[in-house]
VEXTORVO-767349 format. One line per field, with one value per residue (C-alpha): residue number from 1; residue in three letters; x, y, z. Coordinates in nm, 3 decimals. Example, Ala and Ser with C-alpha at 12.3 -4.5 7.8 and 13.67 -1.06 7.14 Angstrom:
VEXTORVO-767349
n <- c(1 / 2)
res <- c(ALA / SER)
px <- c(1.230 / 1.367)
py <- c(-0.450 / -0.106)
pz <- c(0.780 / 0.714)
//
This chain:
VEXTORVO-767349
n <- c(1 / 2 / 3 / 4 / 5 / 6 / 7 / 8 / 9 / 10 / 11 / 12 / 13 / 14 / 15 / 16 / 17 / 18 / 19 / 20 / 21 / 22 / 23 / 24 / 25 / 26 / 27 / 28 / 29 / 30 / 31 / 32 / 33 / 34 / 35 / 36 / 37 / 38 / 39 / 40 / 41 / 42 / 43 / 44 / 45 / 46 / 47 / 48 / 49 / 50 / 51 / 52 / 53 / 54 / 55 / 56 / 57 / 58 / 59 / 60 / 61 / 62 / 63 / 64 / 65 / 66 / 67 / 68 / 69 / 70 / 71 / 72 / 73 / 74 / 75 / 76 / 77 / 78 / 79 / 80 / 81 / 82 / 83 / 84 / 85 / 86 / 87 / 88 / 89 / 90 / 91 / 92 / 93 / 94 / 95 / 96 / 97 / 98 / 99 / 100 / 101 / 102 / 103 / 104 / 105 / 106 / 107 / 108 / 109 / 110 / 111 / 112 / 113 / 114 / 115 / 116 / 117 / 118 / 119 / 120 / 121 / 122 / 123 / 124 / 125 / 126 / 127 / 128 / 129 / 130 / 131 / 132 / 133 / 134 / 135 / 136 / 137 / 138 / 139 / 140 / 141 / 142 / 143 / 144 / 145 / 146 / 147 / 148 / 149 / 150 / 151 / 152 / 153 / 154 / 155 / 156 / 157 / 158 / 159 / 160 / 161 / 162 / 163 / 164 / 165 / 166 / 167 / 168 / 169 / 170 / 171 / 172 / 173 / 174 / 175 / 176 / 177 / 178 / 179 / 180 / 181 / 182 / 183 / 184 / 185 / 186 / 187 / 188 / 189 / 190 / 191 / 192 / 193 / 194 / 195 / 196 / 197 / 198 / 199 / 200 / 201 / 202 / 203 / 204 / 205 / 206 / 207 / 208 / 209 / 210 / 211 / 212 / 213 / 214 / 215 / 216 / 217 / 218 / 219 / 220 / 221 / 222 / 223 / 224 / 225 / 226 / 227 / 228 / 229 / 230 / 231 / 232 / 233 / 234 / 235 / 236 / 237 / 238 / 239 / 240 / 241 / 242 / 243 / 244 / 245 / 246 / 247 / 248 / 249 / 250 / 251 / 252 / 253 / 254 / 255 / 256 / 257 / 258 / 259 / 260 / 261 / 262 / 263 / 264 / 265 / 266 / 267 / 268 / 269 / 270 / 271 / 272 / 273 / 274 / 275 / 276 / 277 / 278 / 279 / 280 / 281 / 282 / 283 / 284 / 285 / 286 / 287 / 288 / 289 / 290 / 291 / 292 / 293 / 294 / 295 / 296 / 297 / 298 / 299 / 300 / 301 / 302 / 303 / 304 / 305 / 306 / 307 / 308 / 309 / 310 / 311 / 312 / 313 / 314 / 315 / 316 / 317 / 318 / 319 / 320 / 321 / 322 / 323 / 324 / 325 / 326 / 327 / 328 / 329 / 330 / 331 / 332 / 333 / 334 / 335 / 336 / 337 / 338 / 339 / 340 / 341 / 342 / 343 / 344 / 345 / 346 / 347 / 348 / 349 / 350 / 351 / 352 / 353 / 354 / 355 / 356 / 357 / 358 / 359 / 360 / 361 / 362 / 363 / 364 / 365 / 366 / 367 / 368 / 369 / 370 / 371 / 372 / 373 / 374 / 375 / 376 / 377 / 378 / 379 / 380 / 381 / 382 / 383 / 384 / 385 / 386 / 387 / 388 / 389 / 390 / 391 / 392 / 393 / 394 / 395 / 396 / 397 / 398 / 399 / 400 / 401 / 402 / 403 / 404 / 405 / 406 / 407 / 408 / 409 / 410 / 411 / 412 / 413 / 414 / 415 / 416 / 417 / 418 / 419 / 420 / 421 / 422 / 423 / 424 / 425 / 426 / 427 / 428 / 429 / 430 / 431 / 432)
res <- c(UNK / UNK / UNK / UNK / UNK / UNK / UNK / UNK / UNK / UNK / UNK / UNK / UNK / UNK / UNK / UNK / UNK / UNK / UNK / UNK / UNK / UNK / UNK / UNK / UNK / UNK / UNK / UNK / UNK / UNK / UNK / UNK / UNK / UNK / UNK / UNK / UNK / UNK / UNK / UNK / UNK / UNK / UNK / UNK / UNK / UNK / UNK / UNK / UNK / UNK / UNK / UNK / UNK / UNK / UNK / UNK / UNK / UNK / UNK / UNK / UNK / UNK / UNK / UNK / UNK / UNK / UNK / UNK / UNK / UNK / UNK / UNK / UNK / UNK / UNK / UNK / UNK / UNK / UNK / UNK / UNK / UNK / UNK / UNK / UNK / UNK / UNK / UNK / UNK / UNK / UNK / UNK / UNK / UNK / UNK / UNK / UNK / UNK / UNK / UNK / UNK / UNK / UNK / UNK / UNK / UNK / UNK / UNK / UNK / UNK / UNK / UNK / UNK / UNK / UNK / UNK / UNK / UNK / UNK / UNK / UNK / UNK / UNK / UNK / UNK / UNK / UNK / UNK / UNK / UNK / UNK / UNK / UNK / UNK / UNK / UNK / UNK / UNK / UNK / UNK / UNK / UNK / UNK / UNK / UNK / UNK / UNK / UNK / UNK / UNK / UNK / UNK / UNK / UNK / UNK / UNK / UNK / UNK / UNK / UNK / UNK / UNK / UNK / UNK / UNK / UNK / UNK / UNK / UNK / UNK / UNK / UNK / UNK / UNK / UNK / UNK / UNK / UNK / UNK / UNK / UNK / UNK / UNK / UNK / UNK / UNK / UNK / UNK / UNK / UNK / UNK / UNK / UNK / UNK / UNK / UNK / UNK / UNK / UNK / UNK / UNK / UNK / UNK / UNK / UNK / UNK / UNK / UNK / UNK / UNK / UNK / UNK / UNK / UNK / UNK / UNK / UNK / UNK / UNK / UNK / UNK / UNK / UNK / UNK / UNK / UNK / UNK / UNK / UNK / UNK / UNK / UNK / UNK / UNK / UNK / UNK / UNK / UNK / UNK / UNK / UNK / UNK / UNK / UNK / UNK / UNK / UNK / UNK / UNK / UNK / UNK / UNK / UNK / UNK / UNK / UNK / UNK / UNK / UNK / UNK / UNK / UNK / UNK / UNK / UNK / UNK / UNK / UNK / UNK / UNK / UNK / UNK / UNK / UNK / UNK / UNK / UNK / UNK / UNK / UNK / UNK / UNK / UNK / UNK / UNK / UNK / UNK / UNK / UNK / UNK / UNK / UNK / UNK / UNK / UNK / UNK / UNK / UNK / UNK / UNK / UNK / UNK / UNK / UNK / UNK / UNK / UNK / UNK / UNK / UNK / UNK / UNK / UNK / UNK / UNK / UNK / UNK / UNK / UNK / UNK / UNK / UNK / UNK / UNK / UNK / UNK / UNK / UNK / UNK / UNK / UNK / UNK / UNK / UNK / UNK / UNK / UNK / UNK / UNK / UNK / UNK / UNK / UNK / UNK / UNK / UNK / UNK / UNK / UNK / UNK / UNK / UNK / UNK / UNK / UNK / UNK / UNK / UNK / UNK / UNK / UNK / UNK / UNK / UNK / UNK / UNK / UNK / UNK / UNK / UNK / UNK / UNK / UNK / UNK / UNK / UNK / UNK / UNK / UNK / UNK / UNK / UNK / UNK / UNK / UNK / UNK / UNK / UNK / UNK / UNK / UNK / UNK / UNK / UNK / UNK / UNK / UNK / UNK / UNK / UNK / UNK / UNK / UNK / UNK / UNK / UNK / UNK / UNK / UNK / UNK / UNK / UNK / UNK / UNK / UNK / UNK / UNK / UNK / UNK / UNK / UNK / UNK / UNK / UNK / UNK / UNK / UNK / UNK / UNK / UNK / UNK / UNK)
px <- c(-2.455 / -2.780 / -2.880 / -3.066 / -3.303 / -3.449 / -3.780 / -3.826 / -3.634 / -3.953 / -3.955 / -3.586 / -3.636 / -3.971 / -3.778 / -3.418 / -3.228 / -3.041 / -2.979 / -2.656 / -2.537 / -2.287 / -2.178 / -2.338 / -2.492 / -2.778 / -2.901 / -2.868 / -2.996 / -2.740 / -2.945 / -3.299 / -3.274 / -2.941 / -2.623 / -2.504 / -2.866 / -2.906 / -2.594 / -2.654 / -2.996 / -2.908 / -2.661 / -2.936 / -3.256 / -3.339 / -3.286 / -3.395 / -3.183 / -3.241 / -2.958 / -3.163 / -2.861 / -2.687 / -2.679 / -2.845 / -2.710 / -2.885 / -2.694 / -2.837 / -2.764 / -2.602 / -2.278 / -2.367 / -2.192 / -1.837 / -1.861 / -1.935 / -1.626 / -1.386 / -1.497 / -1.504 / -1.179 / -1.355 / -1.506 / -1.902 / -1.894 / -1.964 / -2.228 / -2.569 / -2.889 / -3.049 / -2.642 / -2.491 / -2.101 / -1.884 / -1.615 / -1.390 / -1.389 / -1.042 / -0.941 / -0.564 / -0.353 / -0.526 / -0.689 / -1.043 / -1.309 / -1.613 / -1.620 / -2.013 / -2.253 / -2.343 / -2.657 / -2.705 / -3.068 / -2.945 / -2.640 / -2.796 / -2.921 / -2.679 / -2.780 / -2.420 / -2.509 / -2.244 / -2.178 / -2.328 / -2.015 / -1.903 / -2.276 / -2.249 / -1.902 / -1.943 / -2.261 / -2.086 / -1.766 / -2.008 / -2.187 / -1.864 / -1.692 / -2.041 / -2.020 / -1.929 / -2.004 / -2.315 / -2.455 / -2.607 / -2.636 / -2.922 / -2.881 / -3.227 / -3.155 / -3.438 / -3.669 / -3.566 / -3.554 / -3.340 / -3.486 / -3.287 / -3.351 / -3.042 / -3.029 / -3.029 / -3.374 / -3.414 / -3.542 / -3.770 / -3.981 / -3.950 / -4.080 / -4.440 / -4.455 / -4.264 / -4.451 / -4.301 / -3.972 / -3.832 / -3.624 / -3.519 / -3.370 / -3.244 / -2.876 / -2.605 / -2.536 / -2.864 / -3.179 / -3.538 / -3.853 / -4.140 / -4.394 / -4.488 / -4.873 / -4.905 / -4.584 / -4.352 / -3.980 / -3.625 / -3.511 / -3.175 / -2.988 / -2.704 / -2.627 / -2.346 / -2.363 / -2.189 / -2.536 / -2.785 / -2.983 / -3.175 / -3.198 / -3.537 / -3.550 / -3.850 / -4.016 / -3.965 / -4.318 / -4.431 / -4.133 / -4.291 / -4.593 / -4.343 / -4.132 / -4.422 / -4.558 / -4.236 / -4.201 / -4.524 / -4.492 / -4.152 / -4.239 / -4.280 / -3.959 / -3.793 / -3.725 / -3.632 / -3.453 / -3.073 / -2.909 / -2.542 / -2.356 / -2.472 / -2.413 / -2.023 / -1.992 / -2.142 / -1.902 / -1.611 / -1.624 / -1.631 / -1.337 / -1.585 / -1.409 / -1.672 / -1.567 / -1.430 / -1.337 / -1.131 / -1.117 / -1.021 / -0.878 / -0.530 / -0.609 / -0.589 / -0.781 / -0.458 / -0.376 / -0.769 / -0.729 / -0.991 / -0.687 / -0.977 / -1.170 / -0.900 / -0.923 / -0.614 / -0.657 / -0.918 / -0.702 / -0.857 / -1.020 / -0.903 / -0.614 / -0.529 / -0.152 / -0.134 / -0.242 / 0.039 / 0.305 / 0.219 / 0.156 / 0.498 / 0.669 / 0.452 / 0.334 / 0.394 / 0.119 / -0.225 / -0.515 / -0.476 / -0.747 / -0.613 / -0.763 / -0.731 / -0.645 / -0.918 / -1.225 / -1.300 / -1.237 / -0.981 / -1.038 / -1.032 / -0.666 / -0.521 / -0.135 / -0.029 / 0.349 / 0.534 / 0.660 / 1.056 / 0.965 / 0.777 / 1.023 / 0.932 / 0.980 / 0.986 / 0.736 / 0.679 / 0.344 / 0.216 / -0.087 / -0.313 / -0.154 / 0.123 / 0.240 / 0.638 / 0.671 / 0.775 / 0.508 / 0.650 / 0.468 / 0.449 / 0.533 / 0.506 / 0.814 / 0.951 / 0.834 / 0.434 / 0.387 / 0.061 / -0.304 / -0.657 / -0.959 / -1.219 / -1.271 / -1.586 / -1.699 / -1.690 / -2.011 / -2.005 / -1.645 / -1.590 / -1.284 / -1.261 / -1.156 / -0.995 / -0.874 / -0.570 / -0.347 / -0.004 / 0.330 / 0.380 / 0.691 / 0.436 / 0.117 / 0.175 / -0.125 / 0.036 / 0.234 / 0.196 / 0.191 / 0.084 / -0.213 / -0.249 / -0.598 / -0.695 / -0.324 / -0.269 / -0.084 / -0.299 / -0.145 / -0.302 / -0.212 / -0.252 / -0.501 / -0.672 / -0.941 / -1.258 / -1.283 / -1.623 / -1.699 / -1.400 / -1.542 / -1.837 / -2.098 / -2.350 / -2.405 / -2.389 / -2.645 / -2.894 / -3.266 / -3.256 / -3.527 / -3.705 / -3.691 / -3.825 / -4.134 / -4.157 / -4.318 / -4.547 / -4.468 / -4.640 / -4.820 / -4.743 / -5.049 / -5.119 / -5.035 / -4.699 / -4.491 / -4.138 / -3.987 / -3.792 / -4.007 / -4.224 / -3.891 / -3.861 / -3.960 / -4.018 / -3.677 / -3.482 / -3.456 / -3.480 / -3.432 / -3.393)
py <- c(-4.353 / -4.451 / -4.783 / -4.703 / -4.871 / -4.914 / -4.906 / -5.279 / -5.323 / -5.451 / -5.707 / -5.821 / -5.799 / -6.052 / -6.279 / -6.295 / -6.523 / -6.209 / -5.869 / -5.700 / -5.352 / -5.284 / -4.947 / -4.664 / -4.738 / -4.931 / -5.292 / -5.533 / -5.919 / -6.196 / -6.410 / -6.569 / -6.898 / -7.081 / -6.846 / -7.078 / -7.191 / -6.803 / -6.771 / -7.033 / -6.925 / -6.572 / -6.768 / -6.983 / -6.824 / -6.496 / -6.280 / -5.997 / -5.757 / -5.427 / -5.228 / -4.883 / -4.825 / -4.708 / -4.324 / -4.095 / -3.745 / -3.520 / -3.257 / -2.995 / -2.673 / -2.496 / -2.645 / -2.941 / -3.149 / -2.924 / -3.006 / -3.393 / -3.384 / -3.203 / -3.444 / -3.827 / -3.963 / -4.124 / -3.881 / -3.775 / -3.551 / -3.837 / -3.997 / -3.997 / -3.886 / -4.214 / -4.402 / -4.469 / -4.500 / -4.633 / -4.407 / -4.337 / -3.988 / -3.938 / -3.649 / -3.453 / -3.718 / -3.952 / -4.161 / -4.260 / -4.086 / -4.322 / -4.516 / -4.435 / -4.445 / -4.129 / -4.128 / -3.838 / -3.709 / -3.447 / -3.171 / -3.013 / -3.300 / -3.591 / -3.833 / -3.989 / -4.310 / -4.362 / -4.649 / -4.675 / -4.645 / -4.286 / -4.174 / -3.880 / -3.811 / -3.828 / -3.599 / -3.312 / -3.397 / -3.316 / -3.011 / -2.850 / -2.866 / -2.754 / -2.421 / -2.133 / -2.401 / -2.308 / -2.618 / -2.755 / -3.059 / -3.277 / -3.541 / -3.796 / -4.068 / -4.041 / -4.087 / -4.380 / -4.763 / -4.952 / -5.279 / -5.501 / -5.843 / -6.021 / -6.334 / -6.529 / -6.543 / -6.128 / -6.014 / -6.243 / -6.208 / -5.814 / -5.840 / -5.986 / -5.641 / -5.383 / -5.129 / -4.863 / -5.001 / -5.211 / -5.416 / -5.654 / -5.321 / -5.170 / -5.233 / -5.264 / -4.950 / -4.773 / -4.667 / -4.568 / -4.479 / -4.728 / -4.852 / -5.189 / -5.199 / -4.819 / -4.770 / -4.561 / -4.688 / -4.613 / -4.884 / -4.930 / -5.227 / -5.285 / -5.438 / -5.606 / -5.974 / -6.016 / -6.146 / -5.975 / -5.785 / -5.461 / -5.183 / -5.048 / -4.721 / -4.656 / -4.413 / -4.463 / -4.478 / -4.745 / -4.995 / -5.236 / -5.254 / -5.318 / -5.548 / -5.805 / -5.773 / -5.896 / -6.149 / -6.297 / -6.229 / -6.363 / -6.747 / -6.923 / -6.798 / -6.903 / -6.550 / -6.570 / -6.258 / -6.272 / -6.118 / -5.969 / -6.265 / -6.399 / -6.100 / -6.082 / -6.453 / -6.324 / -5.987 / -6.139 / -6.455 / -6.090 / -5.931 / -5.638 / -5.390 / -5.261 / -4.937 / -5.011 / -5.363 / -5.320 / -4.918 / -4.602 / -4.278 / -4.458 / -4.653 / -4.484 / -4.600 / -4.795 / -4.973 / -5.140 / -5.251 / -4.967 / -4.813 / -4.890 / -4.609 / -4.274 / -4.045 / -3.851 / -3.705 / -3.491 / -3.196 / -3.102 / -3.326 / -3.366 / -3.598 / -3.609 / -3.485 / -3.745 / -3.981 / -3.866 / -3.897 / -4.254 / -4.349 / -4.242 / -4.376 / -4.752 / -4.907 / -5.080 / -5.320 / -5.434 / -5.545 / -5.944 / -6.241 / -6.517 / -6.917 / -7.060 / -7.387 / -7.371 / -7.427 / -7.138 / -6.775 / -6.559 / -6.225 / -5.912 / -5.811 / -6.138 / -6.131 / -6.260 / -6.422 / -6.531 / -6.875 / -6.824 / -6.648 / -6.915 / -7.174 / -7.496 / -7.699 / -8.106 / -8.177 / -8.533 / -8.622 / -8.803 / -8.911 / -9.148 / -9.398 / -9.186 / -9.129 / -9.135 / -8.986 / -8.626 / -8.435 / -8.105 / -7.755 / -7.450 / -7.135 / -6.765 / -6.561 / -6.210 / -6.053 / -5.983 / -5.943 / -5.861 / -5.843 / -6.015 / -5.755 / -5.985 / -6.348 / -6.583 / -6.968 / -6.927 / -7.137 / -7.100 / -7.222 / -7.462 / -7.273 / -7.082 / -6.747 / -6.375 / -6.036 / -5.885 / -5.643 / -5.800 / -5.639 / -5.576 / -5.859 / -6.120 / -6.063 / -6.232 / -6.477 / -6.848 / -6.739 / -6.922 / -6.794 / -6.806 / -6.683 / -6.662 / -6.791 / -6.819 / -6.831 / -7.115 / -7.097 / -7.155 / -7.222 / -6.997 / -6.927 / -6.581 / -6.610 / -6.427 / -6.244 / -6.260 / -6.572 / -6.661 / -6.549 / -6.353 / -6.258 / -6.119 / -6.279 / -6.337 / -5.967 / -5.849 / -6.156 / -6.028 / -6.189 / -6.534 / -6.580 / -6.810 / -6.553 / -6.294 / -6.501 / -6.684 / -6.377 / -6.133 / -5.798 / -5.535 / -5.286 / -4.919 / -4.735 / -4.400 / -4.231 / -4.407 / -4.072 / -4.068 / -3.840 / -3.892 / -4.068 / -3.981 / -3.863 / -3.560 / -3.252 / -2.887 / -2.813 / -3.005 / -3.325 / -3.612 / -3.936 / -4.107)
pz <- c(3.653 / 3.671 / 3.403 / 3.045 / 2.913 / 2.549 / 2.430 / 2.413 / 2.783 / 2.889 / 2.651 / 2.709 / 3.111 / 3.056 / 2.806 / 2.812 / 3.046 / 3.181 / 3.092 / 3.199 / 3.198 / 2.910 / 2.691 / 2.739 / 3.104 / 2.862 / 2.993 / 2.741 / 2.689 / 2.694 / 2.528 / 2.498 / 2.458 / 2.386 / 2.238 / 2.008 / 1.832 / 1.856 / 1.651 / 1.405 / 1.343 / 1.204 / 0.988 / 0.834 / 0.908 / 1.043 / 1.378 / 1.509 / 1.784 / 1.974 / 1.879 / 2.056 / 2.233 / 1.943 / 1.901 / 1.620 / 1.575 / 1.335 / 1.135 / 0.917 / 0.790 / 0.456 / 0.648 / 0.724 / 0.477 / 0.526 / 0.903 / 0.855 / 0.584 / 0.829 / 1.094 / 0.921 / 0.779 / 0.486 / 0.191 / 0.185 / -0.125 / -0.358 / -0.145 / -0.279 / -0.098 / 0.010 / 0.076 / 0.404 / 0.463 / 0.735 / 0.883 / 1.175 / 1.333 / 1.488 / 1.757 / 1.627 / 1.697 / 1.457 / 1.789 / 1.689 / 1.859 / 1.772 / 1.417 / 1.296 / 0.978 / 0.797 / 0.650 / 0.382 / 0.320 / 0.101 / 0.158 / 0.422 / 0.607 / 0.729 / 1.050 / 1.218 / 1.405 / 1.649 / 1.880 / 2.205 / 2.483 / 2.345 / 2.238 / 2.458 / 2.375 / 1.984 / 2.024 / 2.232 / 2.001 / 1.693 / 1.826 / 1.908 / 1.587 / 1.449 / 1.610 / 1.344 / 1.070 / 0.928 / 1.097 / 1.390 / 1.545 / 1.771 / 1.978 / 1.871 / 2.024 / 2.300 / 1.980 / 1.805 / 1.852 / 1.646 / 1.557 / 1.281 / 1.125 / 0.980 / 0.825 / 0.446 / 0.482 / 0.607 / 0.237 / 0.209 / 0.580 / 0.531 / 0.164 / 0.321 / 0.581 / 0.403 / 0.159 / -0.004 / -0.050 / -0.321 / -0.115 / -0.413 / -0.519 / -0.241 / -0.283 / 0.010 / 0.219 / 0.113 / 0.293 / 0.187 / 0.392 / 0.443 / 0.657 / 0.846 / 0.888 / 1.027 / 1.163 / 0.963 / 0.925 / 0.789 / 0.642 / 0.591 / 0.454 / 0.670 / 0.979 / 1.234 / 1.164 / 0.799 / 0.696 / 0.479 / 0.715 / 0.758 / 1.022 / 1.106 / 1.219 / 1.418 / 1.656 / 1.996 / 2.059 / 1.870 / 1.870 / 2.105 / 1.881 / 1.569 / 1.754 / 1.857 / 1.528 / 1.362 / 1.597 / 1.534 / 1.123 / 1.165 / 1.285 / 0.965 / 0.867 / 1.197 / 1.309 / 1.688 / 1.866 / 1.961 / 2.199 / 2.305 / 2.304 / 1.968 / 1.805 / 1.958 / 1.787 / 1.506 / 1.487 / 1.607 / 1.316 / 1.070 / 1.275 / 1.304 / 1.568 / 1.846 / 2.016 / 2.389 / 2.362 / 2.057 / 1.955 / 2.154 / 2.142 / 2.162 / 1.846 / 1.482 / 1.171 / 1.073 / 1.371 / 1.355 / 0.967 / 0.853 / 0.650 / 0.338 / 0.481 / 0.516 / 0.229 / 0.285 / -0.037 / 0.142 / 0.225 / 0.563 / 0.822 / 1.190 / 1.207 / 0.920 / 0.970 / 1.217 / 1.042 / 0.756 / 0.979 / 1.091 / 0.743 / 0.672 / 0.992 / 1.029 / 1.281 / 1.567 / 1.610 / 1.437 / 1.539 / 1.461 / 1.427 / 1.638 / 1.612 / 1.952 / 2.096 / 2.380 / 2.465 / 2.666 / 2.534 / 2.633 / 2.838 / 2.752 / 2.798 / 2.811 / 2.745 / 2.418 / 2.399 / 2.101 / 2.121 / 2.121 / 2.448 / 2.623 / 2.821 / 2.849 / 3.162 / 3.223 / 3.537 / 3.696 / 3.670 / 4.013 / 3.957 / 3.703 / 3.450 / 3.341 / 3.727 / 3.720 / 3.395 / 3.251 / 3.058 / 2.876 / 3.057 / 2.873 / 3.102 / 2.985 / 2.920 / 2.967 / 2.671 / 2.563 / 2.242 / 2.209 / 2.432 / 2.352 / 2.305 / 2.206 / 2.184 / 2.168 / 2.009 / 1.611 / 1.596 / 1.205 / 1.157 / 1.456 / 1.657 / 1.950 / 1.810 / 1.941 / 1.809 / 1.969 / 1.912 / 1.820 / 1.772 / 1.408 / 1.362 / 1.532 / 1.340 / 1.002 / 0.919 / 1.035 / 1.319 / 1.636 / 1.945 / 2.305 / 2.470 / 2.875 / 2.973 / 3.343 / 3.417 / 3.146 / 2.850 / 2.528 / 2.195 / 1.918 / 1.564 / 1.371 / 1.127 / 0.811 / 0.866 / 0.856 / 0.957 / 0.780 / 0.423 / 0.366 / 0.022 / 0.173 / -0.036 / 0.214 / 0.292 / -0.068 / -0.162 / -0.433 / -0.461 / -0.717 / -0.946 / -0.699 / -0.426 / -0.653 / -0.762 / -0.409 / -0.214 / -0.335 / -0.343 / -0.128 / -0.336 / -0.217 / -0.096 / -0.208 / 0.077 / 0.136 / 0.271 / 0.033 / 0.270 / 0.611 / 0.847 / 1.208 / 1.367 / 1.207 / 1.334 / 1.253 / 1.484 / 1.282 / 1.503 / 1.316 / 1.383 / 1.082)
//
């Protein structure tokens, strides 16, 4: 497959330390300065990332809501216009086709935001089920760029620029059309970092101008761009699964710990019967957090063993001050109890972290296991997740009185649009 490039690729190519191919065959910037600095800056100030690799599918028609309800394990019937909701889409076996976010404009108009890797597969899945459903789906990804602004100072920063949206009143998982300069955007209070943050759905042909404008105006707020390495460490600290390494069609929402977004009381959605059977039967494995006693991350697929199944050998030290003495060496046993899916240093918590699928009997918090890293057995402990901010206080942060007073709120102009911004077209192709 040929490489794919986002509308902001030229900036990444000029400014990033490296650009690599990733999910959906897109080219991703790894980092711009240091992944550690970028991670901590998002936690302390404000960072900006290009998530234009994600897919957008516009769904319209009299049967749009009915179609979305049938495809998602979560409920959408009680959603209000201007609200977004997270969910998985499953196949008939209960396996996850994709984990998505759904935006509701009205009962006949939704937007499904897909993961980067399975973007085309997800669009085809929606389109196939739309046939005969009085709804039609349009892949509008090419017309959209998605800069995201994340961090505790993100609201203060955007309040100096955004017109047409009351950011103090915009609640978590809500969205609204607005404008930054002359660029009309859809502003969504959401993100993939566990921080207060906003996603800016932007017309692709204006993305470069908006990106440079935000970088320039964000200097006084310490805004810096961050790449996929910082994104990985940020989302692993919050135990946020990523399609590809952590999720596939071999996994159900129950396995990944996403059961709270399953609405089995809905009588008809794809995969419901399989999920009911699994709920009754129980799980043989769970997606679990690990704290590693290691200075390097584990690779995807690294094997996990039970401590009880690890053999201990006594070997003679041949060199150094302890030559001639014995030391214990751990060697993995024969019975593997899990595998690592993602791993990174948690710079906010000061520990090497990993997410892994473990046999249920070994997935309880506090259990000691062994992870094989570069051929060496490394001790690890099952940890409660998320590792960082388990109360989710940061992502739901509301403005303080000082914050309300400290930044001037732009006055909306009389010609500010109050419907779907620039990507909507007469044929139903909305990028918002």
